[in-house]
Each structure stands twice: as structure tokens, then as C-alpha cells.
N, C-alpha and C positions, 0 to 999 in steps of 0.2 A: 371236759378238760380245763383244768384249772391253769392260766397261765400270768403270773404277777408282774413279771419282769418287763420290761420295755423291750430289751433286746431279745429277750426268749423269744417274745410276740413277733418283733421283726423278723427272726429267724424263721418262725413259723411261716409267714407270708413267702419269704424269699423260698422256703421248701415248698410251698403251693405252687409258686410259679415253675419250679422244676418239676413238680410233678404234673402240671397241666401240659408243659411241654413234651412229655413223653405221652399224653392223652391221643393224639391223632394218629401215631404210628401204631399203637396198640390198638386202637379200634378198627384199623383197618385189618391188622394183622388176625384179631378175633373175628371178623367178618368172614375170614378165608376158613376157618374152622365151622362157625355154626351159621353162616350165611348173613347178609346184611341186617335182617329184622330179628332175627333169633339170637344174633351175637349181641344187639343192642338190648334187647329186651333182659337178657341174661347179666351183661354190664350194670343196666341201671337197677337191677331187682338187687344184685351184689351190693351196689353203691347205696341203695337204700338200707339195706341191715346194716352197713357198716356206719351211715350217717347216724341212724336211730342208735347204735352203741355208743358212738361218740358225742353226740350232741343229744341224746335222750329223745322221747316222743315228742311231735308236733305240738303245739299248743296254739290254738286257732280261737280261741274265744274272744280273745282281747282285740283280733286282727281287724281292719278296714275291710269289709265285704267287697270294695272296689277293688282292694290290691289283692283278695285271695283269688279273684276272678279274673283280672287282667295280669297281675304277676304269673298266677300258674300258667294262663292261656300262652304268654310269651315264654315262659322258661320251658316249658313242655315243647312247644313249636320249636324252639331254638336246639334243644337236645337231640329232638328226634331229627330235625334238619341236618344236623351235623354227623350224627351217627349213619344216616341213609348216603348222605353226599360223599362220603368218605368208604360206604360199602360198597355202594355202586359205582366206585372209579374203575376205569379201565384197568388200569395198572396202577404200580407203586408211585410213579413218576406223578403221575395225574393226581393221585390221593394228596402227595404234598404239594401240587399246586393248590390243590380245593382248600387244603389248610392254610395256606397264606391269602387266599381269598376271604375266608372266614374271618382272618385279622385285621379287616378294614374295619371291624367293629368300634376299635378305640377310637378312630378318627369321627367316625360315624357319632360315638355317644356325645364328643364333644359339642359337634353341630347341633344335635338334638338338644344337648343341654342349655345352648343359647336361646332357644326356641320354647322348648318346656318349662325350663326353670329358670328362666331370665339369669344364665349364666353370663357374667361380664366377659369380653373375649378382645383381644387387640385385632389389629390387622393381620397379623403373621398367621391368623386362622386360615386365610385364603391359600396361602401359597404352601401350607402344611397340607390340608386336604388335598391340593392339585398333585403333589409330590406322593402322596400315598395313593391315590388314585392312578397316578401314572406307573407306581410301583407295581400294581397290581396287574396292568395293562401289560408291563416290561414282563412279569412272570407267566402270564397265558399264553403271550405271543412268543414263540420259541424261534423267531427268525427276525432279529430286531423287533422295530416296532412297524410289523407286517400286517397291514389289514387283514389280507387273505389268509395269514397264518393264525391270526386272532380267532377269524370267524371260523376257518375249520376245526381247531381245537374245541370252539364251544358247540359247534355242530356234531362232532366227536360223541359228546355226552352231554346233551342240553339238561337233562334231570339233574346231573348231578351239579353241573355249573349254578342253575336255578336255585337248588338248595343251597349251595354254600353262599351266594348272594344273600338270600333269605336269612340264613344264618347270622350274615353282620347286622341287616338290619332289626331282626327281632332280639337281639341280644343288646344291642344300643338303645332300643326302646325298652327293654327289660333293666337295662341300669339305672334309667332315667327314671321310670314308673318306681323302680325299689327305692331309690334317693328320695323321692317324693312322698310317697305313700305308705311305705314298711312301717315306718314308726321305730326304726332301729331292730326290728325283730327279725329273724331268721327263720325263714320257712323251707331250705332247701329240703331237709328230708321229706318233708311233705311233697314238695315237686318233686323229687325222685320217685317216689312211690308213684303220684299218677304219669310220670313218663313211663315208667315201668308197665303200668296196667295197661296203658293206651298202646303200648308196643305190642305187649301179650296179645290184646283184642286186635289189632293188625295182623299179627302172625295165625292166629287161629283163624279168621276169615280167611288168609291165604292159602290155606289147607297145606301148610310146609310140617315137616317133622324135623326135630332135631337130630343131628348125627351123634355118633355114640361118642361119649368123653373120651377125649385120650389124655396122656400124664402133660404133654406140652399144652394142648389146647385150655386144659384147666388151669394150668401156672399161667399162660397168657391173660386168660380171663379173669384170675386174681388180682394179676399185675394192673390191669386195666380198669377194675373196679376201685383199688386202692389209689390209682391216679386220679380219678375222676371225684370219687368221695372224699378221699384225702386231701386234694387240693381244696375243695370248697371247704372243708371244716377247719383247715390250717388258714385258708383266707380270711375266715372271719376271724380269728382270733388276732391275725395280723392288722386288719383295719380298725379294730377295736382298741388295740393296745399298743400297736407298734407304730413305727416311724412311716408315717403315710407317704411323705416325700419319695423317700429311699424307694419305698415299695412301688410308687405308681411309677418312678423313673424306671424300676427293672422290669415292671410288666410290660412295657413297650418293647423289650428284648425277645419276647416270647415267639414272633414269627422265625426269627432267625433260630432261636434253640430247638424250638419244634421241628423245622426242617431238618436241622441237622441230626437230631435225635432220631425222625422218621428214615432218612436217608441210611443211616448205620442201621437201623433195626430191620428195615425192610431190604436192604441191600439196593438200593436205588443210586443211580448214577446222577447227579444233578449238573447242569451247566452253569457256566459263570453268570451268562446272563439272569437264570434264575436268581443267584444269591445277590446279584446287582440289585433284582426287583424286591428281595426280601428286603435287604437292607433299606432301601428307599421306602418299604410301607413303614418300617421301623422308625426312620429319619422323620417322615410325615406325621405320623401319629405323638413323635416326641415334640415336634414343631407346635401342634394343635394344643397338645397338654400345656406347654409353656405359654401359649397364647391365653391361655384361662387363669393363670395364676396370678394372684394379685402383687401388684408392686409392694414393695417395702418402701414406708415413708424415709426420706432421705433428710437427712438431718445434718 
């Protein structure tokens, strides 16, 4: 894919955000047809084929061995945790909650950048992180900021909530490791191939069988594959040639966009408290991002 115009590249980045915003709802829907593990394996297999078609075969010879091992482990862990967290959710509402928990990663990415990559930051990083964390608690607790309600919700499905929390941590680590060690190279297609391989291995050991394909199931699987693979392919173009400031700002609205699409797609009814929490996560992430922006010299 060759994009020379800055505006076109920025449009590609914005399209990636929109595609990613559909991913949570589609992954949850596909898992309903093919199961949490089988559905995820099919999505990443299709995604790997699409990425190789769009980006070409992975070239690994010039890559850092440390990054190939570490980046692969973090990416594969993140994608598997995300798919299984959504797939094992008790219902659609909980799946959307878990999607918002996953979006704690932007704030964690900034915090880890300060430690790992010596990213300068202003004092706003503290209230920004606090607001994002409070937003997560507000989303998971369904009765105000009630500790019993929060504990009850987590205890209803500790596996999925643990996986969603692991998503936020591993993707934040992945972003910082990639920035420091990737040398500007894009290995997403390779990561997708390995993710699919691990999922198929897990599927085989589970002794499960895929159900018969239906027209609707196949269509939703194709849509999920496009959302995942297309999002990564377009985002790569955007960050290389587009307006990074605009793309970074727009990306922080993904929790709200993702929740809105998932609610419409899955037919879930979300409360005002949920939307308040999703907005707080977005606001906290934006403040964290602003805290790391370099100040322009005042003349």
C-alpha cells in the first residue's frame, strides 16, 4: 500500500481507529458462533492472510532478536487475552465493560514511557492517571462507587476481568518496547501468524470442534478479520506519514466509539454510569498524553 499524501495517510489512521472501534463487538459476536478459542483462531488466521496481502511477507533478518522475542511475546499475549476476555464474558454488557478495562492501556503506556524510555512529563500525569483509573472503577461498579458492587462484578467472572487487566498492561509494555527496539520496522503480520498458531494449538489441546459455518457467522468473521488486520495496516500508514498529533488525539476517543458500536451491534443497554466511566477513561488518557507533550518555545 503506497500512500504519498499526508492527508491521505492521516485519513488512513482515522479509518484505523474506526475499524478498531468495531473490533470488540465483532470479536464477541464471532465467539458466539465459533466459541471463544475457535473464533479467535479464525479471526487471527484470516487477519494474518489479509496483512500478508496488504503488507507483504514479514522480513525478519535485520530485526533485533530481543525485539522479535519480547515484542512477539507481548503482542501474542495481548491479542489472546483480549479475544478470550471478550469471548468468556457472561453477557454482552459485561463484554463491553471488559473492552473499556482494556482501554486503560493508553494511560499505562504514558506511565511506562516515563520509566522505560525516559519520556519527560509534567505534573498533569498524576491527575490524568487517577481520572482514568476512577473511570474504570466507575464502569465496573454498577451501583455508584460501591465496593460490594465492584467486588461482586469481578467475582462473577474473575477470569475475564483478569484477562482484560492483563490486556492493558501487556499492550502498554508492547508499545514502549516497540518504540525503543523495533527500529521502525513493522512485524504485525508475523505477530498475527504466531497468534493464530498459538490459538490453534490451544484449540487442539482443548479437544473442541468447530461448528458448521453459516452465512451470518462467516460474514461476521470476515468483518472481524478486516477490523483487526485492516486497522493495523492502516494505522501503520497513518503514523509513518500522517498527522501524528491529530491521530494521537483521535485515538483516545476509542473507548467511547468502541462501546457505542458494541452496544448497537450486540443489542446491549448501557447505563448512564457506564457512559460516564467511558468518558472519564478517555479524559484521563487525554490528560496523560497532554502531560507528555513538549512545550513550544514562547517568543
